[in-house]
KEBA-181822 format. One record per residue (C-alpha): x, y, z. Coordinates in steps of 0.02 Angstrom, whole numbers, padded with zeros to 5 digits, always signed. Example, Ala and Ser with C-alpha at 12.3 -4.5 7.8 and 13.67 -1.06 7.14 Angstrom:
residues 2
+00615-00225+00390+00684-00053+00357
***
This chain:
residues 465
+00002+00001+00004+00077+00168-00053+00047+00309+00073+00050+00491+00027+00179+00525+00159+00233+00694+00090+00056+00751+00106+00051+00674+00287+00202+00791+00341+00125+00942+00251-00042+00913+00331+00034+00893+00501+00133+01051+00486-00004+01159+00405+00018+01279+00546+00204+01283+00543+00316+01380+00425+00459+01291+00338+00625+01356+00399+00793+01364+00311+00904+01222+00358+01020+01255+00505+01151+01160+00584+01067+00985+00582+01057+00896+00741+00970+00721+00768+00923+00618+00920+00918+00444+01009+00733+00430+01057+00705+00252+01097+00616+00236+01264+00685+00123+01386+00596+00032+01531+00581+00128+01693+00695+00063+01830+00623-00089+01920+00474-00096+01802+00424-00236+01680+00267-00241+01582+00154-00390+01622+00200-00536+01511+00078-00658+01430+00080-00818+01521-00014-00944+01397+00001-00953+01215+00191-00931+01211+00215-01071+01332+00307-01201+01232+00300-01382+01267+00421-01431+01406+00487-01258+01444+00516-01197+01617+00521-01003+01587+00637-00906+01706+00678-01067+01802+00502-01077+01877+00461-01231+01978+00295-01321+02006+00163-01232+02109+00158-01258+02300+00049-01387+02375-00129-01331+02387-00223-01304+02545-00371-01411+02594-00497-01282+02527-00395-01281+02364-00398-01477+02358-00593-01468+02371-00610-01339+02236-00495-01435+02116-00581-01598+02153-00754-01522+02111-00685-01425+01958-00562-01537+01867-00691-01619+01751-00720-01451+01676-00544-01386+01665-00459-01406+01499-00300-01380+01412-00307-01283+01246-00179-01328+01116-00137-01241+00945-00069-01366+00823+00013-01346+00650-00110-01419+00524+00040-01495+00432+00106-01628+00541-00014-01593+00691+00141-01539+00793+00106-01434+00949+00140-01250+00930+00077-01174+01098-00035-01218+01251-00147-01133+01366-00297-01168+01475-00483-01149+01469-00644-01194+01565-00815-01255+01524-00966-01149+01554-01105-01221+01652-01172-01379+01570-01151-01306+01395-01019-01349+01265-00941-01182+01269-00767-01148+01339-00689-00982+01387-00507-00946+01368-00388-00805+01328-00379-00728+01153-00192-00745+01159-00206-00931+01182-00303-00956+01019-00228-00806+00926-00131-00918+00798-00295-01003+00750-00388-00840+00742-00265-00750+00628-00199-00895+00527-00332-01025+00520-00256-01106+00361-00102-01143+00458-00159-01183+00642-00299-01284+00715-00355-01303+00896-00376-01453+01009-00438-01475+01192-00373-01603+01315-00454-01634+01482-00390-01698+01652-00432-01880+01602-00333-01864+01444-00479-01865+01328-00459-01742+01179-00555-01671+01031-00562-01529+00909-00628-01353+00952-00717-01217+00849-00685-01034+00876-00842-00935+00903-00787-00765+00967-00638-00657+01013-00623-00504+01121-00446-00439+01081-00459-00289+01194-00491-00386+01347-00394-00548+01292-00540-00667+01286-00607-00798+01172-00750-00919+01167-00734-01093+01083-00860-01239+01062-00807-01424+01084-00894-01587+01072-00936-01625+01251-01037-01535+01392-00984-01468+01557-01040-01527+01737-01097-01360+01787-00960-01324+01913-00901-01160+01836-01038-01026+01852-01034-00859+01763-01152-00749+01852-01267-00632+01763-01243-00496+01880-01074-00410+01932-00970-00505+02055-00935-00418+02222-00761-00460+02292-00677-00407+02448-00501-00361+02461-00403-00502+02535-00541-00629+02486-00465-00798+02431-00474-00848+02253-00421-01010+02166-00335-01002+01992-00334-01166+01890-00245-01214+01735-00098-01309+01664+00060-01228+01719+00220-01250+01607+00128-01399+01519+00169-01501+01670-00009-01550+01711-00163-01478+01785-00148-01384+01949-00227-01251+02060-00150-01104+02145-00218-01007+02297-00206-00821+02325-00298-00664+02368-00396-00533+02267-00313-00368+02295-00410-00243+02194-00429-00177+02014-00279-00120+01924-00304+00054+01837-00134+00066+01747-00203-00051+01613-00313+00032+01481-00448-00086+01527-00481-00153+01705-00388-00299+01770-00390-00383+01941-00237-00407+02048-00213-00582+02111-00074-00617+02236-00045-00798+02181+00060-00883+02057+00001-00890+01874+00129-00980+01772+00143-00995+01589+00015-01114+01520-00118-01066+01649-00174-00919+01540-00366-00939+01499-00397-01044+01655-00531-00984+01780-00501-00899+01945-00646-00938+02062-00718-00918+02232-00724-01065+02346-00909-01107+02281-00854-01106+02098-00915-00925+02052-00798-00863+01917-00714-00704+01967-00590-00685+01823-00484-00768+01695-00293-00795+01717-00204-00686+01592-00033-00625+01648+00097-00596+01786+00234-00471+01835+00407-00535+01796+00486-00416+01919+00366-00457+02071+00337-00599+02192+00161-00675+02162+00091-00522+02079-00033-00588+01937-00179-00518+01847-00352-00575+01796-00475-00518+01666-00632-00473+01763-00785-00588+01736-00891-00439+01678-00801-00451+01510-00832-00634+01496-01017-00597+01527-01017-00481+01384-00927-00599+01264-01049-00742+01305-01192-00629+01280-01132-00589+01100-01110-00773+01066-01287-00810+01120-01350-00684+00989-01245-00733+00843-01325-00849+00716-01152-00927+00667-00970-00893+00699-00877-00769+00585-00794-00847+00432-00645-00739+00458-00582-00662+00618-00458-00537+00551-00587-00410+00502-00670-00422+00666-00499-00403+00756-00467-00251+00642-00640-00173+00697-00589-00203+00880-00420-00125+00863-00494+00028+00767-00619+00046+00913-00476+00047+01036-00371+00166+00950-00506+00293+00941-00536+00285+01133-00346+00287+01163-00316+00445+01059-00468+00534+01119-00410+00500+01292-00232+00558+01257-00285+00717+01179-00436+00760+01285-00330+00897+01372-00176+00986+01300-00014+00891+01316+00088+00939+01476+00245+01040+01450+00408+00999+01533+00573+01107+01524+00734+01029+01464+00867+01164+01464+00805+01307+01348+00672+01196+01268+00498+01153+01311+00437+00965+01267+00267+00890+01272+00228+00742+01385+00074+00652+01452+00069+00572+01618-00091+00478+01670-00149+00311+01744-00100+00229+01577+00057+00324+01532+00212+00333+01644+00358+00459+01623+00526+00449+01697+00685+00547+01672+00882+00526+01674+01039+00628+01667+01207+00567+01616+01378+00640+01579+01440+00552+01428+01609+00510+01353+01725+00587+01487+01623+00746+01504+01625+00791+01320+01435+00817+01333+01286+00791+01450+01124+00701+01407+00956+00731+01486+00816+00616+01440+00620+00600+01468+00526+00446+01412+00339+00423+01433+00264+00250+01382+00098+00178+01393+00120+00025+01506-00008-00089+01421-00027-00139+01244-00153-00248+01143-00089-00425+01104-00111-00471+00923+00006-00616+00908+00164-00678+00986+00266-00566+00873+00146-00413+00872+00072-00300+01005-00020-00135+00964-00129-00002+01027+00013+00098+01111+00085+00268+01128+00256+00325+01177+00354+00490+01175+00537+00526+01219+00649+00677+01227+00840+00698+01234+00921+00854+01271+01119+00858+01235+01234+00998+01269+01421+01022+01270+01543+01152+01331+01699+01055+01261+01656+01020+01081+01677+01140+00938+01533+01165+00818+01583+01033+00689+01609+00893+00816+01446+00935+00907+01355+00937+00747+01431+00761+00703+01386+00704+00887+01201+00758+00859+01189+00680+00695+01257+00517+00757+01114+00518+00890+00978+00546+00767+00916+00358+00730+00807+00346+00581+00860+00174+00531+00785+00004+00596+00604+00059+00570+00568-00107+00470+00577-00175+00301+00461-00245+00163+00495-00418+00217+00393-00396+00373+00236-00503+00350+00139-00394+00476+00173-00219+00415+00225-00133+00251+00391-00057+00231+00406+00113+00309+00367+00257+00196+00464+00412+00259+00479+00596+00216+00600+00725+00292+00578+00917+00305+00653+01065+00391+00506+01147+00473+00479+01285+00605+00356+01284+00757+00311+01450+00831+00476+01458+00924+00586+01320+00862+00670+01269+00699+00672+01085+00678+00729+00945+00564+00577+00825+00557+00567+00642+00489+00394+00556+00484+00377+00374+00445+00209+00275+00419+00185+00082+00402+00021+00005+00359-00044-00155+00438-00053-00292+00313-00199-00394+00388-00293-00252+00472-00358-00123+00350-00354+00056+00412-00220+00033+00547-00047+00113+00544+00104+00137+00641+00177+00318+00650+00345+00370+00700+00392+00556+00709+00569+00611+00739+00629+00788+00766+00793+00878+00803+00812+01062+00843+00928+01166+00731+00942+01325+00831+01100+01307+00932+01277+01253+00887+01310+01182+01064+01142+01115+01118+01017+00996+01034+00839+00931+01070+00793+00769+00997+00610+00702+01017+00516+00557+00957+00331+00503+00949+00283+00320+00913+00092+00273+00887+00061+00094+00858-00103+00030+00782-00192+00202+00746-00300+00261+00612-00225+00379+00477-00321+00521+00539-00281+00500+00717-00091+00476+00675-00096+00650+00593-00196+00725+00734-00074+00665+00869+00083+00704+00776+00023+00879+00744-00013+00902+00924+00155+00836+00977+00251+00938+00846+00163+01105+00888+00202+01084+01073+00388+01074+01045+00466+01242+01074+00600+01357+01148+00578+01457+01303+00640+01355+01444+00792+01394+01559+00967+01363+01493
***
């Protein structure tokens, strides 16, 4: 797909006058993870057979209460496998659970994502605690909340109950998560409910119990079998900090299944529609108020700090005091899982201010240029995205001349979605340089332009030296 990128930049800069090229200075804008933080990792579909990720061991012995829950629930607990159609070799495993006495099974979307996106390559299979197995049919997916419903050729016993009304949980209340951890066999883990996590774009429940790889898609229930949530992820940098998809999203998806006459023939268009819905909400929320302004040396830079977006800064003296670099990075802590190799629905912005009292103009210009990283934005060999189409211009905001590069990539399987990258470098000072970067993953063309323009217009000069 050929994109009118020159028109993109011109449109973004409609309110900005072009400036004559000055001393060009680029930036290193890649955001790093904040110290001590690690984004939640998926714990199911990427659990390969026989793997023990991060040296994890089997779950601790269950209490007598947990034993009672497992004994009553095990007939309706399933392992969900993704198999290559060619050769029927196992590709990934997760967990799932039967709904009441029906033949419907709830699991995570990321457990069945291969089957949803590439149905010609992958097929699904269920296995129960007695070793019986059979095929499964994908009925519905909710990519935004990481849920899916499949149909199998047997019925449940009725243990797992999804209530029609909201579930009221008390902080500290014991919950029991079931699944097949690390493909070692079916197991149960006991932990406590500890409230709703707001840092994710969509609500998640915090569960202080172990959820290991392979348990994704399994249920987390109260002592009487009432489903409170679905196992989805864990923190790699914490002890027994795990997350559940609230049961209210399961209720909504099951209601949609009950109304649909037949399952979709293709899931990619449906996934694309859900991603487009997400990006609209994401960008509307991001831009509902003007971006906040931070000062970096003589420059003003835009940031956004919220429940979903976290910012952090750093200052370093580089190369034996040849120059000093100050950085600010803001990144949305959650993303929407599409496949093992692709996540989307995310925004990040970063700024790096570099100054030197020891380098002459030529050497400082060379230093700044070496920091401006336009490469490694992808190639045409990528099966997920088109090659980046980029344009470069010298532009001027109200108070700051800039070198600006914008690159856009289109999603191959999800029409109407794009990745935008905007790189800028100030050109107003021979001994100081501001380099900024905006990354938008999985946005519409219009919202890519809208956000890029807001970001660009907020860059300026006026801070303290």
